[in-house]
RODREN-866912 format. One line per field, with one value per residue (C-alpha): x, y, z. Coordinates in Angstrom, 1 decimal. Layout:
BEGIN
u = X/...
v = Y/...
w = Z/...
end
This chain:
BEGIN
u = 159.4/157.3/157.4/154.4/153.7/152.2/150.6/149.9/147.3/149.3/148.0/146.5/149.6/152.1/153.3/152.3/154.9/155.1/157.4/158.5/158.8/160.1/157.3/159.7/161.6/158.4/156.9/160.2/160.5/156.9/156.9/160.1/158.8/155.6/157.4/159.8/156.8/155.0/158.1/159.6/156.6/153.7/154.1/157.3/158.2/161.4/163.5/164.4/160.9/158.9/156.4/155.2/155.1/151.3/151.6/154.5/152.6/149.5/151.5/153.5/150.3/148.5/151.5/151.5/147.8/148.6/146.1/147.9/146.7/145.6/143.6/140.1/139.5/139.0/137.2/139.1/138.0/139.9/143.1/142.7/142.1/145.2/147.3/145.9/146.1/149.6/151.7/150.1/148.6/146.6/143.0/141.4/140.3/144.0/144.8/141.8/142.5/146.0/144.8/142.2/144.7/147.0/144.1/143.0/144.4/144.0/146.2/149.0/150.7/151.1/148.4/149.6/146.2/143.5/140.3/136.8/133.8/133.3/136.8/135.6/136.4/138.2/135.1/133.7/135.1/135.0/132.4/133.0/135.6/133.0/131.6/134.8/137.3/140.9/143.9/147.5/148.1/150.9/153.2/152.9/154.2/157.5/157.7/157.7/159.5/162.6/161.4/162.0/165.6/167.1/167.1/166.1/166.3/163.4/162.4/160.0/156.5/155.0/154.5/157.6/155.6/156.0/158.5/158.1/160.5/162.3/162.0/160.6/163.0/161.2/161.9/161.1/161.6/158.2/158.9/159.5/156.9/153.9/155.0/154.1/152.5/152.4/152.5/154.8/155.7/157.6/158.0/156.0/156.6/155.0/156.6/155.1/154.5/156.7/156.6/158.1/159.8/161.5/162.7/164.1/166.0/167.6/168.5/170.1/172.1/173.2/174.3/176.8/177.6/177.6/178.9/176.0/174.8/171.3/170.9/171.8/169.3/166.6/166.9/165.4/163.1/161.9/159.2/156.5/153.9/150.7/148.0/145.3/147.2/146.8/149.5/152.5/153.0/156.6/159.5/161.7/160.0/160.5/164.2/164.5/162.8/165.1/168.1/167.2/164.4/161.9/160.1/156.6/155.0/151.5/149.2/146.5/143.4/143.2/140.4/139.3/136.6/133.9/130.5/128.5/125.0/123.9/123.5/126.4/130.1/131.4/134.5/135.1/137.4/138.8/141.7/141.8/144.9/146.2/143.9/141.2/137.7/134.9/132.6/135.2/135.3/131.5/131.2/133.8/132.1/128.7/130.0/131.8/128.7/126.5/128.7/128.9/132.7/132.4/130.1/129.3/128.5/125.1/125.3/127.7/127.3/129.3/129.3/132.1/131.6/133.8/133.7/134.8/136.6/136.5/134.2/133.0/131.1/130.7/128.3/129.3/126.6/126.3/128.3/131.2/134.6/135.2/139.0/138.9/136.4/138.7/141.6/139.4/138.5/142.2/142.8/139.8/139.3/141.2/141.4/144.9/146.5/150.0/151.9/154.7/157.4/159.0/161.0/161.5/162.1/163.9/167.5/169.3/166.4/166.9/164.6/166.3/165.3/166.4/167.2/166.5/170.0/170.0/166.6/167.9/171.2/169.5/167.2/170.1/172.1/169.2/168.5/172.2/172.2/169.0/170.2/173.6/171.9/169.5/172.4/174.4/171.3/170.8/174.5/174.5/171.4/173.1/176.3/174.2/172.4/175.7/177.1/174.1/174.3/177.9/177.2/174.4/176.8/179.3/176.6/174.7/177.7/177.6/173.9/173.8/176.6/174.9/171.7/173.6/175.4/172.1/170.5/173.4/173.6/172.0/170.7/170.9/174.0/175.9/174.7/175.8/179.2/179.7/178.6/181.0/183.8/183.3/182.4/184.1/180.9/180.2/177.7/175.3/175.5/175.1/172.0/170.5/171.0/169.6/166.6/165.8/163.0/163.9/161.2/163.0/166.0/163.9/164.1/167.8/170.4/174.0/173.6/170.8/172.8/175.9/173.8/172.4/175.9/177.2/174.2/174.8/178.5/177.7/175.0/177.4/180.1/177.7/176.4/179.9/180.9/178.0/178.9/182.6/182.2/180.5/180.0/178.1/175.9/175.1/174.3/171.9/170.1/169.8/168.4/165.8/164.7/164.3/162.1/159.9/159.6/158.6/156.0/154.4/155.5/152.8/153.0/153.4/150.1/151.1/152.1/155.1/155.1/157.8/155.2/151.4/151.4/149.2/150.6/150.2/147.6/145.6/145.5/144.1/141.2/137.9/135.5/132.6/132.6/133.0/130.4/132.7/131.5/131.1/129.6/126.5/126.6/123.9/124.8/122.7/122.4/120.8/123.8/124.2/127.4/129.2/132.8/135.0/135.3/134.0/137.3/136.9/136.3/138.5/137.5/137.1/134.6/131.6/132.3/132.3/133.9/130.6/128.2/127.9/127.2/124.0/123.6/125.8/125.1/127.2/126.2/127.9/128.6/125.8/123.6/120.5/119.8/116.7/115.9/113.5/111.4/109.4/106.2/106.9/108.0/111.0/112.4/114.6/118.0/120.8/124.3/125.6/123.6/125.6/128.7/131.9/133.7/137.2/138.0/140.9/143.0/140.4/137.0/135.0/134.6/130.9/131.3/131.3/128.0/124.6/121.4/118.9/116.2/118.3/118.7/115.2/111.9/109.9/110.1/107.0/107.0/107.8/109.0/112.4/115.0/115.8/118.1/119.5/118.6/119.9/117.8/119.4/118.6/120.8/119.2/118.2/114.8/114.1/112.8/110.7/109.6/106.9/106.1/103.2/105.2/104.4/107.1/107.3/109.7/109.2/110.7/112.6/110.3/111.5/108.8/109.2/108.5/110.3/108.8/106.4/105.0/106.6/104.3/100.7/100.6/97.7/96.7/99.2/101.8/105.2/108.4/111.1/113.8/114.6/117.4/118.5/118.6/121.6/119.7/116.8/118.9/119.4/117.9/115.3/115.2/112.5/113.1/110.1/110.0/109.2/112.6/111.3/113.6/112.4/114.4/113.5/114.9/113.9/112.6/109.6/108.4/107.1/108.0/105.1/104.5/104.9/101.1/101.1/100.6/103.0/102.3/102.7/106.3/106.2/103.4/103.3/101.8/99.0/100.3/103.7/105.5/108.7/111.8/114.2/114.1/117.2/118.9/122.0/123.5/123.1/126.1/127.7/129.2/126.7/125.6/122.5/122.7/119.8/119.3/116.6/115.0/111.8/109.0/108.2/111.6/111.8/113.5/117.2/117.4/117.6/120.9/119.5/121.4/123.1/123.6/125.5/124.8/126.1/123.3/123.9/122.5/119.0/117.3/115.2/111.5/108.7/107.4/104.5/105.5/106.4/110.2/112.4/113.5/116.7/117.0/115.9/114.5/115.8/113.7/112.4/112.9/109.9/110.9/113.7/114.8/117.1/117.9/120.0/121.3/124.0/127.5/130.6/132.7/130.1/130.2/127.7/127.1/125.1/122.7/125.5/127.7/130.0/131.3/130.0/132.1/130.0/130.5/131.9/129.4/127.4/126.6/123.3/120.6/118.1/120.5/120.2/122.4/125.1/124.7/125.3/127.4/124.9/121.9/122.7/121.2/122.6/124.7/126.1/128.5/131.9/132.7/130.7/129.0/129.1
v = 251.5/248.8/245.4/243.7/240.2/237.7/234.7/231.5/229.2/226.1/222.6/221.1/219.1/221.9/224.6/228.2/230.0/233.8/235.5/239.0/241.1/244.7/246.8/249.3/246.5/244.7/247.9/248.8/245.3/245.1/248.6/248.1/244.8/246.5/249.5/247.2/245.2/248.4/250.0/247.0/244.8/247.2/251.0/251.8/250.9/249.4/252.0/249.4/248.5/251.2/248.7/247.9/244.3/244.0/245.5/243.2/240.2/241.1/241.4/238.2/236.3/237.5/236.4/233.0/232.7/233.7/236.5/238.1/241.1/238.8/236.6/237.2/239.1/237.2/238.2/240.5/238.3/235.4/237.4/238.8/235.3/233.9/236.8/236.5/232.7/232.3/235.5/238.3/237.3/240.4/241.5/241.3/244.9/246.1/243.8/244.9/248.6/248.2/246.3/249.0/251.8/250.1/250.1/253.8/256.0/259.2/257.7/256.0/257.6/254.1/251.7/248.1/246.5/246.5/246.8/245.9/247.2/249.9/250.8/254.0/257.7/260.5/261.0/257.4/254.0/251.0/248.2/245.1/242.8/240.2/242.5/243.7/241.9/242.4/241.3/242.4/245.6/245.5/247.6/245.0/242.4/244.2/244.8/241.0/239.9/237.8/236.3/232.8/233.6/234.0/237.8/238.4/236.6/234.7/234.2/232.0/233.2/233.6/229.9/228.6/226.5/228.8/231.4/235.0/237.5/239.9/242.5/242.5/242.9/246.3/247.1/250.8/253.0/252.5/254.6/257.7/257.0/256.1/257.7/256.2/257.3/255.6/256.2/254.1/254.4/257.7/258.3/258.6/258.6/260.7/260.5/262.3/260.6/261.5/261.1/257.8/259.2/262.0/259.6/257.2/260.0/261.0/257.3/256.9/260.0/258.9/255.5/257.3/260.2/258.8/262.2/264.2/267.1/267.8/270.7/268.4/265.7/268.4/269.2/265.8/265.7/269.3/268.3/265.8/264.8/264.1/261.7/264.3/267.1/270.6/273.2/273.2/276.8/277.6/275.3/276.2/273.6/271.0/271.7/271.5/268.1/266.8/268.1/267.0/264.5/266.8/269.8/271.1/272.8/274.1/272.5/274.5/273.3/273.9/276.4/278.8/281.5/280.7/282.0/279.1/280.5/283.4/285.6/284.5/283.8/280.9/279.2/275.8/273.4/270.5/269.3/269.2/269.0/265.5/263.5/266.2/265.2/267.3/266.6/268.1/271.3/271.5/271.0/273.8/276.2/275.7/276.2/279.4/280.7/279.8/281.6/284.7/284.4/284.0/286.1/286.2/282.5/281.8/278.0/275.1/272.0/268.8/267.6/265.1/261.8/258.9/260.1/263.7/263.6/266.3/269.2/271.5/274.6/277.5/280.1/283.7/286.2/289.2/292.1/290.0/289.6/285.9/286.2/287.8/285.2/282.4/283.9/283.8/280.2/279.3/281.0/279.6/276.1/273.0/274.3/275.2/272.6/271.8/268.6/267.8/265.4/263.2/260.6/257.9/254.4/251.2/250.9/247.8/247.2/250.6/253.6/256.5/259.9/260.0/263.0/262.6/261.4/258.8/257.5/257.1/255.5/253.0/251.9/251.8/249.6/247.3/247.1/246.5/243.6/242.2/242.3/240.9/237.9/237.4/237.4/235.0/232.7/232.8/232.1/229.1/227.7/228.1/226.4/223.5/223.2/223.4/220.6/218.4/219.3/218.5/215.1/214.5/215.4/212.8/210.2/210.8/210.0/206.5/206.3/202.6/201.8/203.9/201.8/198.6/199.5/200.4/197.2/195.1/196.5/194.8/198.0/201.8/202.1/199.7/201.5/204.8/203.5/201.9/205.2/207.3/204.8/204.4/207.9/209.8/211.5/213.1/211.6/214.5/213.8/210.1/210.5/212.9/210.3/207.5/209.6/210.6/208.7/206.9/208.8/212.1/210.9/211.4/215.2/215.3/215.7/216.5/219.8/221.1/220.2/221.9/225.1/225.0/224.5/227.6/229.7/228.7/229.5/233.0/233.5/232.5/234.8/237.8/237.1/236.7/240.0/241.7/240.0/240.9/244.4/247.0/249.4/246.7/246.0/249.7/250.0/247.0/248.4/251.8/250.2/248.2/251.3/253.1/250.3/250.5/254.3/253.8/251.2/252.9/256.6/259.3/263.1/265.3/266.2/268.6/272.1/273.6/277.3/279.2/281.5/281.8/283.9/286.6/290.1/292.5/294.5/291.3/290.3/293.8/293.3/294.1/291.2/293.2/294.5/298.3/300.5/301.6/302.9/300.4/299.7/297.5/296.0/294.4/292.4/291.6/288.0/289.1/288.7/290.9/291.7/294.4/295.6/295.9/299.7/302.6/303.3/304.4/301.3/300.4/301.9/298.3/297.7/297.6/294.0/291.2/287.8/286.6/289.5/293.3/295.3/297.2/299.2/300.3/302.5/303.7/302.8/301.5/298.0/298.2/300.4/299.6/299.8/299.4/297.1/298.6/295.9/295.6/295.6/299.2/298.2/299.1/296.1/296.9/295.1/295.1/295.4/293.1/290.3/290.5/288.5/290.5/290.3/291.5/294.3/293.3/295.5/295.0/294.6/293.5/289.7/289.0/285.2/285.2/287.1/285.6/285.7/288.3/285.6/284.0/287.2/288.4/286.7/289.8/289.4/287.8/285.2/286.8/290.1/291.2/293.4/296.3/298.6/299.6/302.7/304.5/304.6/307.4/311.1/312.2/310.0/311.6/311.3/308.2/308.2/305.2/304.3/301.7/299.3/301.5/304.7/306.2/308.2/309.1/310.9/309.7/311.3/308.8/307.7/304.9/303.0/300.7/297.5/295.1/296.3/299.1/300.4/303.5/303.8/302.9/300.7/300.0/296.4/294.7/297.5/297.0/299.1/298.6/300.9/303.0/305.5/307.9/311.5/313.7/316.9/318.2/318.6/314.9/313.6/310.8/308.4/306.1/303.6/301.7/298.4/300.1/301.8/305.2/307.2/310.1/312.1/315.1/316.7/315.4/318.9/318.2/315.6/316.8/314.7/312.7/310.8/307.0/306.5/308.5/306.8/309.0/310.9/310.2/309.8/308.7/308.4/304.8/303.4/300.8/297.5/299.0/299.1/300.4/298.2/300.6/303.5/305.2/308.5/310.4/313.5/316.6/317.1/313.7/311.5/308.8/306.2/304.4/300.6/298.9/295.4/294.7/291.4/289.5/289.4/285.8/284.5/282.7/284.8/284.4/282.6/285.6/287.5/290.2/293.3/295.6/299.3/301.9/305.6/308.7/310.0/313.5/312.5/312.4/315.7/316.2/316.5/317.3/314.8/312.7/312.9/310.1/310.7/310.0/306.8/305.2/302.0/301.3/297.7/295.4/292.8/290.4/292.8/294.4/295.0/295.9/292.9/295.1/298.8/300.7/304.3/305.4/306.9/305.7/303.6/300.8/297.0/294.3/290.7/287.7/285.7/283.2/286.1/285.9/289.4/290.9/293.5/296.5/297.9/301.3/304.2/305.0/308.6/307.7/307.9/306.0/303.6/299.8/297.6/295.0/291.3/290.5/287.5/286.4/287.9/290.8/290.4/293.4/296.6/299.0/301.9/300.6/303.2/302.1/304.9/307.4
w = 201.2/202.7/201.1/199.6/200.9/198.5/200.0/198.1/199.6/200.7/200.4/203.5/204.3/203.6/205.9/205.2/203.0/202.5/200.0/200.5/197.3/197.1/195.5/193.9/192.2/191.1/189.6/187.8/186.3/185.2/183.8/181.8/180.4/179.4/177.9/176.0/174.6/173.4/171.9/170.1/169.2/168.7/168.3/166.5/162.9/161.7/159.8/157.2/155.9/157.7/159.1/162.6/163.5/163.0/159.5/158.6/159.8/157.8/154.6/155.3/156.1/152.9/150.9/152.6/151.8/148.2/148.2/145.3/143.2/140.4/142.7/143.9/147.1/150.3/153.5/155.8/158.7/157.1/156.9/160.4/161.8/160.2/161.5/165.0/165.2/163.8/164.3/166.3/169.7/170.1/169.6/166.2/166.4/166.4/163.4/161.4/162.1/160.8/157.7/156.9/157.2/154.7/152.2/152.7/149.9/152.0/154.7/152.7/149.7/148.2/149.6/150.2/150.5/147.8/149.7/148.4/150.3/152.8/154.2/155.8/155.2/156.9/159.1/159.4/160.3/158.0/158.0/160.1/158.8/158.0/155.3/153.7/151.4/150.6/148.7/148.3/146.3/143.7/145.9/148.6/146.2/145.8/149.6/150.1/147.0/147.8/151.1/149.6/148.7/152.1/151.8/155.5/158.8/160.2/163.9/165.8/166.3/169.7/170.3/168.5/166.0/163.0/161.8/160.6/158.9/161.2/158.4/154.9/151.8/151.0/147.4/148.1/151.2/152.8/155.9/153.8/151.1/153.4/156.6/160.0/163.3/166.7/170.4/172.6/176.2/176.7/173.0/169.8/166.1/163.3/159.9/156.9/153.5/150.5/146.8/145.7/142.6/144.5/147.3/144.7/143.0/146.3/147.0/143.6/144.1/147.6/146.2/143.9/146.3/149.9/151.2/149.8/151.9/153.1/150.7/147.8/149.0/149.4/145.7/145.1/148.2/148.7/151.1/152.1/149.5/151.3/150.0/150.3/148.5/149.9/150.3/152.7/153.9/155.0/154.4/157.4/159.6/156.8/156.7/160.4/160.4/157.7/159.6/163.1/162.7/164.4/163.0/162.1/159.2/158.3/155.7/154.0/152.2/148.5/148.0/145.3/145.0/142.4/141.3/142.9/142.2/140.0/143.0/145.2/145.2/147.2/148.5/146.9/148.8/146.8/149.1/152.9/155.2/156.0/158.3/158.3/157.2/155.7/158.7/161.0/158.9/158.8/162.5/163.2/160.8/162.2/165.7/164.8/162.9/165.9/168.3/165.9/165.7/161.9/159.7/156.0/155.5/153.9/153.4/153.5/151.4/151.3/147.7/148.3/146.4/145.2/141.6/142.1/145.4/148.1/147.3/150.1/148.9/151.3/150.0/150.9/151.8/149.5/150.8/152.2/150.7/149.9/150.0/153.5/154.7/153.4/155.5/158.6/157.9/157.6/161.0/162.9/161.4/160.5/156.9/158.0/160.2/161.5/161.1/163.5/162.2/164.9/162.9/165.5/164.3/165.3/164.1/165.3/167.7/169.3/168.9/167.2/166.0/162.4/160.1/156.4/155.4/158.2/157.0/153.5/154.6/156.9/154.1/151.6/153.9/154.3/150.6/149.7/152.2/150.8/147.2/148.2/150.0/147.1/144.7/146.8/147.0/143.3/142.6/145.1/143.3/140.0/141.3/142.6/139.2/137.3/139.4/138.5/134.8/134.7/136.2/133.6/130.8/132.1/132.4/129.2/127.1/128.3/129.3/128.4/130.7/133.5/133.0/133.0/136.2/137.9/136.7/137.8/141.3/144.3/145.9/145.6/147.7/145.5/142.4/143.9/144.7/141.3/139.5/141.7/141.0/137.2/136.2/138.9/140.1/143.4/145.7/144.9/141.2/141.7/143.8/141.2/138.5/140.6/141.6/138.1/136.3/133.1/131.2/132.0/130.0/126.8/127.1/127.7/124.9/125.1/123.1/125.4/128.5/127.2/126.4/130.0/131.3/129.4/130.5/134.1/133.9/132.5/135.2/138.0/136.6/136.5/140.0/141.3/139.8/141.7/144.9/144.7/143.2/145.4/142.5/140.6/143.6/144.1/140.4/140.6/143.6/141.9/138.7/140.7/142.6/139.3/138.0/141.2/140.7/137.1/138.0/141.0/140.8/140.6/140.2/143.3/144.9/147.6/146.6/148.5/149.2/151.0/152.5/152.6/149.4/151.1/151.1/154.0/152.1/151.4/155.0/155.7/153.3/155.0/155.5/154.2/150.6/150.7/149.1/146.3/142.9/140.2/136.8/136.2/132.7/130.6/127.5/124.4/125.6/128.8/131.1/134.1/136.0/137.9/137.8/140.9/140.5/138.4/136.7/133.0/131.0/128.0/124.6/123.4/126.3/124.1/123.3/125.8/124.9/123.5/122.7/123.0/126.1/125.3/128.6/131.5/134.5/137.4/140.9/144.1/145.2/147.8/145.7/143.5/139.8/137.7/134.8/132.2/130.5/127.3/129.5/130.5/134.0/136.2/138.2/141.2/141.5/144.1/142.8/145.5/144.0/140.7/140.0/139.7/136.4/135.6/133.2/131.0/128.8/126.0/127.5/130.4/130.4/130.9/130.6/134.4/134.5/135.3/133.1/134.2/134.6/137.3/139.2/139.4/140.0/139.2/135.4/133.8/131.0/127.6/129.3/127.9/129.6/127.4/129.4/132.8/134.8/137.9/141.0/142.8/143.4/140.5/137.9/134.6/133.0/130.9/127.4/126.2/122.7/122.0/119.1/118.1/117.9/121.3/123.1/126.8/129.1/132.6/135.7/138.0/140.7/143.1/144.9/147.9/145.9/143.7/140.4/139.2/136.0/134.4/131.3/130.6/127.5/125.3/124.6/122.2/122.6/124.1/124.8/122.1/123.5/126.6/127.2/129.9/128.8/129.6/128.6/126.5/123.4/123.0/119.7/120.1/117.1/115.9/113.1/111.7/109.9/106.6/106.7/108.0/110.4/112.5/115.0/117.1/120.2/123.6/124.5/122.2/124.8/128.1/131.1/132.6/135.8/135.8/135.2/132.0/128.7/126.6/123.4/119.6/118.6/114.9/112.4/111.2/108.0/108.1/109.5/110.3/113.6/115.3/115.3/117.1/119.5/120.7/121.4/120.2/122.0/119.9/117.6/118.3/115.6/115.1/112.6/111.6/111.1/109.2/108.0/105.4/104.4/103.7/106.2/105.2/106.4/109.7/112.5/112.4/109.0/106.7/106.9/104.6/103.5/105.9/105.5/107.6/107.2/109.0/111.3/110.0/106.6/108.1/108.6/111.7/111.5/114.0/116.4/115.3/111.6/109.2/109.0/106.0/104.2/105.6/103.5/99.9/99.7/97.0/95.2/97.7/100.7/102.4/106.0/108.4/110.5/112.6/113.1/115.5/115.9/118.1/118.6/116.9/117.1/117.1/117.3/116.3/117.1/115.9/118.1/118.8/120.0/117.1/116.1/112.9/111.0/110.0/106.5/105.9/106.2/103.0/102.4/100.7/103.3/101.1/99.4/99.5/101.6/100.9/101.7/105.4/106.4/109.1/110.8/113.1/116.6/118.5/118.1/120.6/121.1/121.7/124.4/127.4/129.3/126.5
end
């Protein structure tokens, strides 16, 4: 290879000089120096304290500045300037970046800097250092505790004017607890954070059992514990990393499917993979939706805030399976990410790839040395103090002679020599007595000095026992680690799963919701929902957890249904818009349902939903009863609009009940507020078109109205429930008297007649507050949804009722769909 010639301009009176340098040698030397500098002084952490040089210098400078946790915050620029000017001869940007990372709780499992101000987020950087403030966090105090007790070696700083610690005492294993990442020349490091309590448990076990196996240690440290939580899927990579120092595993976001709006379900994400921010997810989802690689997403909202933490809400379009969509998101976005462990750290100033046990052993070796040096320092200090106390005890006995010798001496040297000679003191003891001010003698007494001497002797004996006995030293280190874990330990945040938890059938779930049969349910409180299938509902299904189900129709998941209102209208609804509720062993749980007013905008103010109806070709005719006693049978007629009239009502009239008819033999039942019941077969009412006004159903007395209209299949076991009370009482305040009578006790009469009495009023009663007729078994509920037990059936069709515990608001047949 050709040589490079370097020419230095000579002075005018000097001859020209040219130095030949081999380019290969020059490049190798320069590159090696650069690589050495990056590896040892910038990028790789020390395995003992888990800190890079810049991090160690930040903590040491903050301790030197006395920016303690109980002191006010100081400007970050002040700390950065101190670090840069005294210890770290690099740019302020690198120092500030390291300081910020040590304050971010989503980066470090145990932050060491307490930041005040805008320290950024997973998606955004921090404010400038002139705007932010900081101080040491409590964990940083135990990391630096003992620096003044000769626990670690010190070295000169870059200009030789100051000194800095080679390593911090590190009262907890920072490399494992907070992890580390860095890129050097030809190598890199990436260590995952772990739970402090788990790591301390493993260390204490290793102190007592130095030959512990990896399997034993993994009983204490089953896997990483990331600051952002999430789920680790598959532990094979974790074990490989613990065994060899290198391995990878997958992290999944924590997500669940919720009913985010009355019409839609959604995927709510509360924890993201480590080092993945919400904006990254939003960007990926928008890109996938725009390229049509992802379907079924209606909206995506970032509701993340400082009070509630991460919360991403992905609304799912109706007709798409949220669980299947979530699996696609895991596959296509950073909601599932991988973390590659490469545990490279400096051991004896050499980069090494460290398995889990080696990491623990390196830290324990360091901590044992720190505690031993600290104990030795404390013992030496105690020995020095004991030596001085013993000299004082000798001198204080003859304090007057001591004073006389000092006063009679020509100078300090003579006084020192006389004291040593007369009292047999050492030079150190004599100097201490000479340097002591007379006023300090007032606080000394022989008893106090003897007590201090005894205490010092006990302390020296205890410290000597620790120094000489390795078991005592290990016990002390273990106890100190336990105290740190007790002070700073937190519960595990990351869930460990041996597999994804998704079965083969679950992964095959279609993205779009199939058009399977289902039930649409309506409760007395106005809640609507659908079931996942049309399996026979439990016999206890007439009661939800809070009220009774007054109407149910069969349809399909992508089908339509009708809502019959008190205004005599039919409102179209889509089953896909309804929330899905589970069917337990006892009943469908409609607590997850949505109120009908939230699901349809076609309802007018004051219009009540009375019942559900099918909107398919096989739908039966519908019977309607109005407040003024009009009855109508209407043939199903589906129009191409959101709502349409199915009966023409007179002014002031409204529909009080609606039922689907199975056949013409079904008995239609009117109950008026003056306790008159009339029933007649449906065949007595001729079907009409939707514009018809109906015909007379029951003959009402002056000022009377219908309170209930229903139907019972011919020959079915049915009952009549009536509740009587005063018309002057406020609605919902008069429980009244309740009466249950077998339906068979009431004879049928012709349409448009007055019916028969179904409840005898007691004194103070003049009206029926509530009435219902239907098949048994039946259930009832109050306005609050509380269940109401119905009394036993009374064979007297015109008897009076018994006092009710609370007002009855609804009743229904317990067997849904009958």
